[in-house]
C-alpha positions in Angstrom: -0.8 -16.2 -9.2 0.8 -13.9 -11.8 2.5 -10.7 -11.3 -0.4 -8.8 -12.4 -2.7 -10.2 -9.5 -0.1 -9.8 -7.1 0.2 -6.0 -8.0 -3.5 -5.7 -7.9 -3.9 -7.4 -4.5 -1.1 -5.4 -3.3 -2.9 -2.0 -4.3 -6.3 -3.6 -2.8 -4.2 -4.1 0.5 -3.1 -0.5 0.5 -6.4 0.8 0.0 -7.9 -1.3 2.8 -5.0 -0.1 5.2 -5.6 3.6 4.2 -9.6 3.4 4.7 -9.3 1.0 8.2 -7.0 3.8 9.4 -9.1 6.7 8.7 -12.2 4.9 10.0 -10.5 4.2 13.2 -8.6 7.5 13.7 -11.3 9.9 12.5 -8.9 12.8 12.9 -6.7 11.0 9.8 -10.0 10.6 7.5 -10.4 12.2 4.2 -13.6 10.3 3.5 -14.1 7.1 1.7 -12.8 8.7 -2.0 -9.9 10.4 -0.3 -8.5 7.6 1.5 -9.0 5.3 -1.4 -7.0 7.6 -3.4 -4.2 8.0 -0.9 -4.2 4.0 -0.4 -3.8 3.6 -4.0 -0.9 5.9 -4.6 0.6 5.1 -1.0 1.0 1.5 -1.8 2.3 1.8 -5.5 4.9 4.4 -4.3 6.0 2.2 -1.4 6.0 -0.8 -3.5 8.3 0.9 -6.1 10.5 2.1 -3.4 11.1 -1.2 -1.5 10.4 -3.7 -4.1 14.0 -3.1 -5.3 14.9 -5.2 -2.1 13.5 -8.2 -3.8 10.0 -8.4 -3.1 8.2 -7.2 -6.1 5.7 -9.2 -8.0 8.3 -10.3 -10.5 10.5 -11.7 -7.9 8.0 -13.6 -6.0 7.1 -15.4 -9.1 10.6 -15.8 -10.3 10.6 -19.8 -10.2 7.3 -20.0 -11.5 5.6 -20.9 -8.1 4.8 -18.2 -5.3 7.4 -17.4 -2.8 4.9 -16.8 0.2 7.4 -15.2 2.4 8.3 -12.3 -0.2 4.3 -12.3 -0.9 3.8 -11.7 2.9 6.4 -8.7 2.9 4.9 -7.3 -0.4 1.6 -7.1 1.4 2.8 -5.6 4.6 4.7 -2.9 2.8 1.8 -2.1 0.9 -0.7 -2.0 3.9 2.2 0.1 5.6 2.4 2.4 2.3 -1.3 2.8 2.6 -1.4 4.1 6.2 1.9 6.1 6.0 0.8 8.0 3.2 -2.4 9.0 5.0 -0.4 10.1 7.9 2.1 12.3 5.4 -1.1 13.9 3.4 -2.5 14.7 6.7 0.9 16.6 7.9 0.9 18.2 4.5 -2.6 19.6 4.8 -1.9 20.8 8.0 1.3 22.5 7.3 -0.8 24.1 4.1 -3.5 25.6 6.4 
């Protein structure tokens, strides 16, 4: 696995998390396209924000082989980023209307 592949998989997991959260809780649904965009930006933001703690794609591949513990943390943070971004955007929408 390369760093680029790990980053793309993280974004994909953020998209899946945002869309599943919107699917199961209709109140938080912005449609497929809206939740996809929110999932992309939420996962990127959270990985950039918390990746400095040592589970960014470069740190995962630092020794030439994948550190699977860091990889699972990276994917979990990406999933959480997608879900939390949907919640935050919903609250922002509620405040603005």
